Phi, psi and omega in degrees: 000129177281135181229120175248140175255121177274104185251017179298124179083004180254164183301149183300325186292348178290339176298315178297319177299319179297318179296311183291333181281337179108020176297148176278336181195165176230149176248119183241163179296318178234144178289137177201164178285140176229156178289148177089170180265102180205143181284133180246123177246130173280171176303319179293319178302314183296315181296329180282320190265342183240144185243104183276138180227123170281102193287135172220160182306325183279358179252005184293322177295320177300315180296315179301321178294317179297322178296315179298330179282357178087014179286148172277085184280134176243117180276122182258123173195140179215108004287175181303130178273089188296316183298317178296318179297320178301315180296320180289315181298323179300330179272309184194122185265016183277060178215170180254150172247133177273125184236127173262324182265115181297340179290348180269357182300313183298322178297314181296327182287329189248001185301131183057027179060015179237318183080168178276163181292323184201170181233142167251103183275135178235074184284160177262343180202179183299316183297318179295321180297312181300315183295319183291315181294320178301316179295322182288321189266330189259334182261132178240185182296155176278136180266132179271092182273140180243162176270107179260144182260125179297125182249340181201138173226121184216162177298132187251011179082196184236129183202202183250124180251157184243123168262127179257109176266117183262176176264016181239147172267126182251158181247165177306135184092003183234139180184207181242167185250121188224143176206160177290327182225177178282359181294332180179159186228125177282144172280110182261118185291145174292167177280061183256012184243134177295142170217174188284350190247327181223158175283170178292139173229077189291354175272351190250142170236121172281093202272336180136194185283159188301333183278348189296151173272140171239137179283141177238169177302156178064031174061033174260162175228164175210150172291141178303323183292340183267349181299145179214169181305130179098344179292152178274143171227152179266122177254126182234151170259184189287348176257008175088004176284126189235165175213161178267129172237177180235152177283125175263336181191149174237135177238121177243122182218154180280129183211159172286150185239157167243134175266122181247128175240147179217157183239136170227112187054239182261012184253137175249135176234162182208163177203144171265126179234148177300139177280087182203146185290346179275357182261128185227143161264185187232132177282164179303333179275357179097003180276128176294138178244118179299138176305322185289344178246006180293142179221161180301134180098344177295149176260134177226162181270138180207153174265107185267127185241326199083162185292129181239140170288135178226137173228118184054037176083357183256133181292138172208162185272125172195163173285127183212142176237127175238132178204000000 
């Protein structure tokens, strides 16, 4: 999610706060150089590049058309006009919402389970800015995790596995979601558990084989083999509370595999995982389960989807068969 802080008429030191909080850009009365890597828009830049709309029911078609034309549309409403945003997001969420109240950030992020593309924050002070950016950048959608029953564990051959080193420290019961197909994604625990062979690396997830799908924020996916430094990944804990992290490094090495299959109701999901004691799935109670001690009948956490059409990682409707 793109986040701009509108600091026109506010104290100069809020620019530093915006940079340190993680804003993508700031809007100032006059363009000037600022420390750090952040986009700076002057008042003239903003008026030229962004199209503000005081949203009303009779203007929704107009707004949708402007979005299709590629305009940076900013929906103006105070308080947030939730019904109008729902109607717009259902059509196309590629627009910005202007927010004065930082408590509305979560609503804008999760509306219609998609959220808006970006936010224009208009804080009144430093505390509001920090709180709003933190809510926008650190909290992600909730993952609906189910209890899947292990149905098969078998030798998976020899191939290339991907370790995803993130910029976040994870705890037991927290990791990323990976699967062989779009039918479902296993919660793969980070290397946050002590073992006899290596020390803890709580920033790392030994995520699976190169072909696997990994879930990203905003219901996107990417092949593990395509991940690179700076890409976003969705980090979830065992109750489905998630956050956005970034890839700091990717390691691909040849290793032996175990093929894990699990069943949830009439749906089967699967994943290839490295055959190693440092690799864990997660039990419904949040306890990491080593791949090497997994057995048929064990319960593990997974995001069950059913087969989904995906194009460039984005979900779309089509007839598709995965097997």
